[in-house]
C-alpha positions in Angstrom: -65.0 40.9 41.0 -62.8 41.1 44.2 -59.9 38.8 45.1 -62.1 37.7 48.4 -65.2 36.7 46.2 -63.0 34.9 43.5 -64.0 31.2 43.3 -61.8 29.0 45.5 -60.5 25.6 43.4 -62.2 22.5 45.1 -59.5 20.1 46.2 -60.6 16.2 45.6 -60.9 14.3 49.2 -58.0 12.2 47.3 -55.7 15.2 47.3 -56.9 16.5 50.9 -54.1 16.4 53.8 -55.8 15.5 57.2 -54.0 17.0 60.3 -50.8 16.1 61.4 -52.1 13.8 64.5 -54.9 12.3 62.3 -52.5 11.7 59.7 -50.3 9.7 61.5 -53.3 7.4 63.5 -54.8 6.7 60.0 -51.6 5.8 58.8 -51.1 3.4 61.3 -54.3 1.7 61.1 -53.3 0.9 57.4 -50.0 -0.3 58.4 -51.6 -2.7 60.9 -54.0 -3.9 58.3 -51.6 -4.5 55.6 -49.0 -5.8 57.9 -50.0 -9.4 58.3 -49.8 -9.9 54.6 -46.6 -8.4 54.1 -44.4 -10.4 56.5 -45.9 -13.8 55.8 -44.5 -13.6 52.6 -40.9 -13.5 53.4 -41.4 -15.7 56.5 -42.8 -18.6 53.9 -40.4 -18.0 51.1 -37.6 -17.8 53.8 -38.5 -20.9 55.8 -38.9 -22.8 52.4 -35.8 -21.7 51.2 -33.9 -22.9 54.6 -32.5 -19.4 55.3 -31.0 -18.7 58.6 -32.7 -16.3 61.5 -30.3 -13.4 60.6 -30.8 -13.7 56.7 -34.7 -14.2 57.5 -34.7 -11.2 59.5 -33.0 -9.4 56.7 -35.5 -10.5 54.2 -38.5 -9.1 56.5 -36.8 -5.5 56.9 -36.0 -5.3 53.1 -39.5 -6.2 52.4 -41.0 -3.4 54.8 -38.4 -0.8 53.4 -38.9 -1.6 49.7 -43.0 -1.9 50.3 -42.8 1.7 51.7 -41.0 2.9 48.9 -43.3 1.1 46.6 -46.5 2.5 48.4 -45.2 6.3 48.2 -44.5 5.8 44.1 -48.2 4.6 43.9 -49.9 7.0 46.0 -47.5 10.1 45.7 -46.1 9.3 42.0 -44.0 11.6 39.8 -44.3 12.0 36.4 -46.3 9.4 34.9 -45.4 6.7 37.3 -48.1 5.8 40.5 -52.0 6.1 40.0 -51.9 8.9 42.7 -54.6 7.2 44.8 -54.8 5.6 48.3 -53.5 2.4 46.9 -51.0 0.3 49.7 -48.6 -1.8 47.6 -47.4 -5.3 48.9 -45.9 -8.5 48.1 -48.1 -10.2 45.7 -49.1 -14.0 47.0 -49.0 -14.9 43.4 -45.1 -14.8 43.8 -44.7 -17.0 46.4 -44.7 -20.7 44.9 -42.4 -19.7 41.5 -40.0 -17.8 43.9 -39.8 -21.2 46.1 -39.5 -23.1 42.9 -37.0 -20.9 41.2 -35.0 -20.8 45.0 -34.8 -24.6 45.3 -34.0 -25.3 41.8 -30.9 -23.3 42.1 -29.5 -24.6 45.3 -32.0 -23.0 47.8 -30.5 -20.7 50.8 -29.2 -17.3 49.6 -27.6 -18.9 46.3 -31.0 -19.6 45.2 -32.0 -16.2 46.0 -29.9 -14.8 43.3 -31.7 -16.1 40.1 -34.9 -15.0 41.9 -34.0 -11.5 42.0 -32.2 -11.5 38.4 -35.9 -13.0 37.1 -37.5 -10.2 39.4 -35.6 -7.3 37.9 -36.1 -8.2 34.3 -39.9 -8.8 34.9 -40.1 -5.6 36.7 -38.4 -3.5 33.9 -40.7 -5.5 31.1 -43.7 -4.3 33.1 -42.3 -0.7 33.5 -42.0 -0.5 29.5 -45.0 -2.3 28.9 -47.6 -0.8 31.1 -49.0 1.7 28.2 -49.7 -1.3 26.2 -51.6 -3.6 28.9 -55.1 -2.7 28.2 -54.8 -4.6 24.7 -53.6 -7.7 26.6 -56.7 -8.0 29.0 -58.6 -9.7 26.9 -56.0 -12.8 27.1 -56.8 -12.9 31.0 -60.7 -13.2 31.0 -62.3 -14.4 34.2 -61.8 -18.1 32.9 -57.9 -17.2 33.4 -57.8 -15.2 36.2 -60.4 -17.4 38.2 -58.2 -20.5 37.4 -55.1 -18.7 38.3 -56.3 -17.3 41.6 -57.8 -20.9 42.7 -54.7 -22.7 41.8 -52.5 -20.1 43.6 -54.9 -20.5 46.8 -54.8 -24.2 46.9 -51.1 -24.7 46.1 -50.1 -22.3 48.5 -52.1 -24.3 51.1 -49.1 -26.9 51.1 -46.6 -24.4 52.2 -49.0 -23.8 55.0 -49.1 -27.4 55.7 -45.3 -27.6 55.5 -45.0 -24.9 58.5 -47.5 -26.7 60.6 -45.7 -29.9 60.6 -42.1 -28.9 60.6 -40.5 -29.9 63.7 -37.9 -27.7 65.6 -35.1 -29.6 63.7 -36.5 -28.3 60.5 -37.5 -32.2 59.7 -41.2 -33.2 59.7 -42.3 -33.2 63.7 -43.8 -36.5 64.9 -45.5 -37.6 68.4 -46.3 -35.0 70.8 -44.3 -32.3 68.8 -46.8 -32.9 66.0 -49.8 -32.8 68.1 -48.3 -29.9 69.9 -47.9 -28.3 66.4 -51.7 -29.0 65.3 -52.9 -27.4 68.3 -51.3 -24.0 67.8 -52.3 -24.0 64.2 -55.9 -25.0 64.7 -56.2 -22.2 68.0 -54.7 -19.7 65.3 -57.4 -20.6 62.9 -60.1 -20.7 65.5 -59.3 -17.4 66.6 -58.9 -15.7 63.4 -62.4 -17.3 62.4 -64.3 -16.2 65.7 -62.7 -12.3 65.2 -64.5 -12.4 61.7 -67.7 -14.1 63.1 -68.2 -11.6 66.3 -66.5 -8.4 64.8 -67.0 -6.2 62.0 -64.9 -3.5 60.2 -61.3 -2.6 61.3 -60.9 -5.6 64.0 -62.2 -8.0 61.2 -59.6 -6.4 58.9 -56.6 -7.2 61.4 -57.9 -10.6 62.1 -55.0 -12.3 60.8 -52.4 -9.9 62.6 -54.3 -10.5 66.0 -54.0 -14.4 65.7 -50.6 -14.1 64.7 -49.8 -11.9 67.8 -51.8 -14.1 70.0 -50.6 -17.3 68.8 -47.0 -16.2 69.1 -47.8 -14.8 72.9 -49.5 -18.4 73.6 -46.2 -20.0 72.6 -43.9 -17.8 74.3 -45.6 -18.5 77.6 -45.5 -22.1 77.3 -41.8 -22.3 76.1 -42.3 -22.9 72.6 -41.0 -19.3 71.1 -38.4 -17.5 71.7 -37.3 -14.1 71.3 -33.7 -14.4 72.0 -32.9 -13.5 68.6 -34.5 -10.1 69.1 -31.5 -8.9 71.6 -29.0 -9.8 69.3 -30.4 -7.6 66.3 -29.6 -4.3 65.8 -31.8 -1.4 66.4 -31.1 0.4 63.3 -30.0 -1.3 59.9 -29.9 -0.3 56.1 -31.3 -2.4 53.6 -28.1 -2.4 51.0 -28.5 -3.3 47.4 -27.6 -6.8 46.4 -27.3 -8.2 50.1 -26.9 -11.7 49.2 -24.8 -11.1 46.3 -25.2 -10.2 42.5 -28.4 -11.5 40.5 -28.1 -14.2 38.1 -30.4 -14.4 35.1 -32.1 -17.7 33.8 -34.7 -17.8 30.7 -37.1 -20.3 32.5 -36.9 -18.3 35.7 -37.7 -15.0 34.1 -40.5 -16.4 32.1 -42.0 -17.8 35.6 -41.6 -14.4 36.9 -43.4 -12.6 33.7 -46.0 -14.8 34.2 -46.4 -13.8 38.1 -46.2 -10.0 36.9 -49.0 -10.5 34.0 -51.4 -12.0 36.7 -50.3 -9.1 39.2 -51.0 -6.7 36.3 -54.6 -7.8 36.2 -54.8 -7.6 40.1 -53.5 -4.2 40.0 -55.8 -3.2 37.4 -59.1 -4.2 39.2 -57.7 -2.9 42.6 -57.3 0.6 40.7 -60.8 0.4 39.5 -62.2 -0.9 43.0 -60.2 2.2 44.4 -61.7 4.8 42.1 -65.1 3.7 42.5 -64.7 4.0 46.7 -63.0 7.4 46.4 -65.1 8.8 43.4 -62.5 9.2 40.9 -62.9 8.1 37.2 -60.6 5.7 35.8 -59.1 6.2 32.5 -56.6 4.3 30.5 -53.7 6.6 31.7 -54.4 5.9 35.4 -53.9 2.0 35.0 -50.7 2.7 33.0 -49.5 4.8 35.7 -50.4 2.1 38.3 -48.6 -0.5 36.2 -45.4 1.9 35.9 -45.2 2.0 39.5 -45.7 -1.9 39.7 -42.9 -2.5 37.5 -40.4 0.2 39.1 -41.7 -0.9 42.6 -40.5 -4.6 41.2 -37.2 -3.6 40.1 -36.2 -2.0 43.1 -37.6 -5.3 44.9 -35.2 -7.1 43.0 -32.2 -4.6 43.9 -33.2 -4.3 47.3 -33.6 -8.1 48.2 -37.5 -8.1 48.2 -40.1 -9.3 46.0 -43.1 -8.4 43.1 -45.3 -5.9 44.1 -49.2 -5.4 43.8 -52.1 -3.2 45.5 -53.6 -4.7 48.9 -57.1 -5.3 48.6 -57.6 -5.4 52.1 -56.4 -1.6 52.2 -59.0 -0.8 49.4 -61.7 -2.2 51.9 -60.4 -0.1 54.9 -60.7 3.1 52.7 -64.2 2.1 52.1 -64.7 1.3 55.9 -62.9 4.6 57.2 -64.4 6.6 54.3 -61.0 8.6 54.3 -60.0 9.1 50.7 -56.8 10.9 51.1 -54.0 9.3 49.3 -51.6 11.0 51.9 -52.9 8.7 54.8 -51.5 6.0 52.3 -48.1 7.8 51.7 -47.6 8.1 55.6 -48.3 4.4 55.9 -45.6 4.2 53.6 -43.3 6.2 55.5 -43.9 4.3 58.8 -43.0 1.1 56.5 -39.9 2.2 55.5 -38.9 3.5 59.4 -39.9 -0.2 60.3 -37.9 -1.6 57.4 -34.7 0.3 59.0 -35.3 -1.7 62.5 -33.8 -4.9 62.5 -35.4 -5.7 66.0 -38.8 -5.5 64.6 -38.1 -8.0 61.7 -36.5 -10.2 64.4 -39.8 -10.4 66.3 -41.6 -11.4 63.2 -39.0 -13.7 62.7 -39.8 -15.1 66.2 -43.3 -16.3 65.1 -43.5 -20.1 65.7 -43.8 -22.0 62.3 -47.3 -23.7 63.5 -48.8 -20.3 64.1 -47.8 -19.1 60.9 -49.2 -22.1 59.2 -52.4 -21.5 60.8 -52.7 -18.1 59.5 -51.7 -18.7 56.2 -54.2 -21.1 56.0 -56.7 -18.4 56.3 -55.0 -16.3 53.9 -54.4 -18.5 51.1 -57.7 -20.3 51.3 -59.6 -17.0 50.8 -57.0 -16.4 47.8 -58.7 -19.8 46.4 -62.2 -18.7 47.6 -61.7 -15.4 45.5 -60.9 -17.7 42.5 -63.6 -19.6 42.9 -66.0 -16.2 42.8 -64.1 -15.1 39.6 -64.6 -18.3 37.7 -68.2 -17.9 38.6 -68.3 -15.1 36.2 -67.1 -17.0 33.4 -69.4 -19.3 31.2 -68.9 -22.8 32.5 -71.3 -24.3 30.0 -68.9 -23.7 27.2 -66.9 -26.8 27.1 -63.5 -25.0 25.9 -63.9 -23.0 29.4 -64.2 -26.3 31.3 -61.1 -27.6 29.6 -58.9 -24.9 30.6 -60.3 -24.6 34.1 -59.8 -28.5 34.4 -56.4 -29.1 32.6 -54.6 -26.0 34.4 -55.8 -27.3 37.8 -54.9 -30.8 37.3 -51.3 -30.3 36.2 -51.0 -27.3 39.1 -52.0 -30.1 41.5 -49.8 -32.8 39.9 -46.5 -30.8 40.5 -47.8 -29.9 43.7 -48.6 -33.0 45.2 -45.7 -34.7 43.1 -42.8 -32.3 43.4 -40.2 -35.1 42.4 -41.8 -34.7 38.7 -39.6 -31.7 37.9 -36.5 -34.2 38.1 -38.0 -35.9 35.0 -37.9 -32.8 32.7 -34.7 -31.1 31.1 -32.9 -28.8 33.6 -34.2 -25.7 31.8 -37.9 -26.8 32.4 -37.4 -27.9 36.1 -38.3 -24.3 37.3 -41.7 -24.3 35.2 -42.4 -27.8 36.6 -41.3 -26.9 40.1 -44.3 -24.7 40.7 -47.8 -25.4 40.5 -48.6 -21.7 40.1 -46.0 -21.3 37.0 -47.0 -24.5 35.1 -51.1 -24.2 35.8 -50.9 -20.0 35.0 -49.0 -21.2 31.7 -51.5 -23.8 30.9 -54.6 -21.6 31.6 -52.9 -18.8 29.5 -52.1 -20.8 26.3 -55.1 -22.9 26.4 -57.3 -19.5 26.6 -55.4 -18.3 23.3 -55.9 -21.9 21.4 -59.5 -22.2 22.3 -60.6 -18.5 22.2 -58.1 -16.5 20.0 -56.7 -18.8 17.2 -58.5 -19.9 14.2 -62.4 -19.5 13.8 -64.2 -21.2 16.5 -67.0 -23.5 15.6 -68.8 -22.8 19.0 -69.7 -25.1 21.8 -73.0 -27.0 21.8 -75.2 -25.0 23.8 -78.6 -26.2 23.3 -80.8 -29.2 22.5 -83.3 -29.1 19.7 -85.4 -32.2 19.4 -82.8 -35.2 19.4 -79.6 -33.5 18.7 -77.3 -30.9 20.0 -77.1 -27.3 18.6 -74.0 -25.4 18.2 -73.8 -21.7 18.9 -72.7 -21.2 15.4 -76.1 -23.0 14.2 -78.3 -20.8 16.5 -76.4 -17.9 14.8 -77.7 -19.0 11.4 -81.1 -20.0 12.5 -84.1 -18.0 11.0 -86.6 -16.8 13.0 -88.8 -19.6 12.7 -86.2 -22.0 13.3 -84.9 -20.2 16.4 -88.7 -19.9 18.0 -89.3 -23.9 17.3 -85.8 -24.4 18.9 -86.5 -22.4 22.2 -89.9 -22.2 22.6 -90.4 -24.4 25.1 -88.5 -21.8 27.5 -92.0 -20.0 27.9 -95.6 -21.0 28.1 -98.1 -20.2 25.4 -96.5 -17.2 24.0 -93.6 -17.1 21.4 -93.2 -13.3 21.3 -89.9 -13.4 23.8 -88.3 -15.9 21.7 -88.9 -14.0 18.9 -87.6 -10.6 20.6 -84.3 -12.8 21.6 -84.0 -13.6 18.1 -83.6 -10.1 16.8 -80.7 -9.8 19.4 -78.1 -12.0 17.2 -75.5 -13.0 17.2 -74.3 -14.5 20.4 -70.9 -14.6 21.3 -71.5 -17.2 24.0 -73.9 -19.4 25.6 -74.0 -16.5 28.3 -75.3 -14.1 25.7 -77.6 -16.2 24.5 -79.1 -16.8 28.3 -78.9 -12.8 28.5 -81.1 -12.1 25.3 -83.6 -14.3 27.0 -83.5 -12.3 30.1 -83.8 -9.3 28.3 -86.3 -10.0 26.1 -89.1 -10.6 28.3 -88.4 -7.2 29.8 -88.8 -5.5 26.5 -92.3 -6.7 26.4 -95.2 -4.2 26.4 -97.1 -4.5 30.1 -100.1 -6.1 28.0 -97.7 -8.7 26.4 -96.3 -9.4 29.9 -99.8 -10.0 31.4 -100.9 -12.0 28.7 -97.8 -14.2 29.0 -98.3 -14.2 32.9 -101.7 -15.6 32.4 -100.4 -18.4 30.2 -98.9 -20.1 33.4 -100.6 -22.7 35.7 -101.1 -21.6 39.1 -98.6 -23.1 41.6 -101.7 -24.4 43.9 -103.1 -26.0 40.7 -99.9 -27.6 39.9 -99.3 -29.0 43.4 -103.1 -29.3 44.4 -104.6 -30.5 41.2 -105.7 -33.9 39.8 -102.6 -35.5 37.7 -105.1 -37.2 35.6 -105.4 -35.1 32.3 -102.1 -33.0 33.1 -101.0 -31.0 29.9 -97.1 -32.1 28.8 -96.4 -28.6 30.0 -98.0 -29.0 33.6 -96.3 -32.3 33.5 -92.9 -30.5 33.0 -93.5 -27.6 35.6 -94.5 -30.7 38.5 -91.0 -32.0 37.5 -89.8 -28.7 38.5 -91.3 -28.5 41.5 -89.8 -31.8 43.0 -87.9 -30.3 45.7 -91.3 -29.2 47.5 -91.6 -33.0 48.5 -95.3 -33.1 47.5 -95.9 -36.6 48.9 -95.5 -35.0 52.2 -97.6 -32.2 52.3 -100.4 -32.8 54.7 -104.4 -31.4 54.8 -103.0 -28.3 56.6 -100.1 -27.7 54.0 -102.8 -27.9 51.1 -105.2 -25.9 52.8 -102.8 -22.9 53.4 -101.3 -23.0 49.9 -104.8 -22.7 48.4 -106.0 -20.0 50.7 -102.8 -18.2 49.5 -103.2 -18.7 46.1 -107.0 -17.6 46.1 -106.2 -14.5 47.9 -103.6 -13.7 45.3 -105.9 -14.7 42.3 -108.6 -12.4 44.0 -106.5 -9.2 44.2 -104.7 -9.5 41.1 -106.8 -11.6 38.6 -104.0 -14.1 37.3 -102.4 -17.1 38.3 -100.0 -17.2 41.1 -96.4 -18.0 39.5 -93.6 -19.2 41.5 -90.3 -20.0 40.1 -89.0 -23.2 41.9 -85.3 -24.3 42.5 -84.1 -27.4 44.3 -83.9 -25.9 47.3 -87.3 -24.0 47.7 -89.3 -25.4 50.6 -93.3 -25.0 50.8 -92.7 -22.4 53.8 -91.0 -20.5 51.8 -93.5 -20.5 49.0 -96.1 -19.6 51.4 -94.8 -16.9 53.0 -93.7 -15.3 49.7 -96.8 -15.6 48.4 -98.7 -13.5 51.2 -95.7 -11.2 50.9 -96.7 -11.0 47.2 -100.4 -10.5 48.1 -100.0 -7.5 50.5 -98.1 -5.6 47.4 -99.2 -3.0 44.9 -100.6 -4.2 41.4 -97.5 -2.3 39.8 -94.9 -4.1 42.0 -96.4 -7.5 41.8 -96.2 -7.2 37.9 -92.5 -6.5 38.0 -92.5 -9.8 40.5 -94.6 -12.1 38.2 -92.5 -11.0 35.0 -89.3 -12.1 37.1 -91.0 -15.4 38.5 -91.6 -16.1 34.5 -88.0 -14.8 33.4 -86.6 -17.0 36.5 -88.8 -20.2 35.2 -87.1 -19.6 31.8 -83.8 -19.4 32.8 -84.1 -22.8 34.6 -85.2 -24.3 31.5 -82.5 -22.9 29.8 -80.4 -24.8 31.9 -81.8 -27.9 30.5 -81.4 -26.8 27.4 -77.8 -26.1 27.7 -75.4 -28.8 27.1 -72.7 -29.6 29.4 -68.8 -30.3 29.3 -69.7 -34.3 28.5 -72.2 -33.0 27.0 -75.0 -34.5 29.6 -78.0 -32.9 30.1 -78.4 -31.0 33.4 -79.9 -32.5 36.5 -83.7 -31.0 35.9 -83.3 -32.6 32.4 -82.7 -35.9 34.0 -85.3 -35.6 36.5 -87.6 -34.8 33.9 -86.9 -37.6 31.6 -87.5 -39.8 35.0 -90.9 -38.9 34.8 -91.6 -40.6 31.5 
């Protein structure tokens, strides 16, 4: 075989290097997507610790400089450091509240930063060393913990945004006309961000916060409420020197607080790595996660040395990779180089430092509230029918809000604990982690009450001990007529949680044969018979089904509604030879039922069979909610509705 015909090695898109002009343009795009989130953190921390403008400029430049190094470490990598994916690194929002608490506990200003940097260096070192073992710790950070932490982080940081909005030019709380003007700037900035995200998509939506900051600052400049005088005083070139504010100091409580931050960011980075791997088409293995966490740890150590903060992956840049479909890690490395250059230009930092507080507050409201929403989305993955999870979330959130709304509580505890009680994120995070271990990892759990059988609650452990007959007797009410789905679910024991039990019922009906499924469907009452039939002589099952259709406001159906429903159901029965089965929620309307019925009439027999099976499964799912005991435990609203018919 000739040399010219030898197969060439295929380069993965992640490792391909675009032409220099395109590389530069795409790198700038990533910087723009990242910039607002990057600079807000040092501005917020600097304002809370009452740093001077010159000190704040240095903090911003140090942040950008170290962000660039961290991004290159993560995307280019060396040895076993760096995941070598297009992952931009930035200062984590998780650290904001604990850093402010540590700084204020140590006197504020630059003196307060010394213990902050000491704790950051130690936390970064621990993260670097522990990176290979982190996968074994992931079980201590299930969705109920990470969701709680993100929700706490977002909600508690809103108070920082509010402080920027109401702070007057003198540093004290504004009043009168000044407060009204501040509020106008904040609301206008927030409104602009919302409008951009409403009417634009893609890259424009990604940089909505940056546009809001720029527009708000320009308006304030025109109206005389912003000044760039400090920009003229700043140098064109300046080096970020190690330990600029002084040698670091080390405190046990501060280190514990920062270790909690790094544990949270490790979970965040793990998610970003898997998300990026999915976007670029690269399989992620444990070694990739360990390499990413080593880069986090090393970057965080460098942050403590070069006067910056802890680092993690920036999710908005992961979204930008998906949007542009440019998978090259060298584009992100170019963005890192641009950030390093920006970090060497104090005038650029001075421009950022000139952003008015109310404008910053309006923009950060949007960012921090979004973090809380992500937390709520994560909590949706947790089994909130489990009373233990409810206790974890409620207790953690309560303590976090307690110290956030009443910061003076930190004065009532010993000095060593004041830092832990000085930050809602710290105390809330520790509470969630500890309670998760207590409820889910220590000793043998008796299991939460998950079902109501007869007149008593049945625990998950009792469900797992049931024989088939007992299990069928307890859960036969989920389905009409047939018991084979319940028997199939019983064979899927043991159940680790109420969510597993629910999943077993969902999967059981799908495992049946077509003949079994058709027999089950025919056991249900047609929706038109339920809504239009004579109430006298109804079976208990039909009465229960009527209770589940209460949202349709039956008493308000007129003759035209009844005729339309009857016509749709008749056409359905004529075509498929089975009742029109519909799963009703408390938000379902009659027009929705009618439109869906006619769509189903037009479906093929095979497709409609799957749809009807799905409707039966949905009805069973709704009924499962009536069997699941909630936190008090009190039966669900559907169960109370059914009882009201007795």
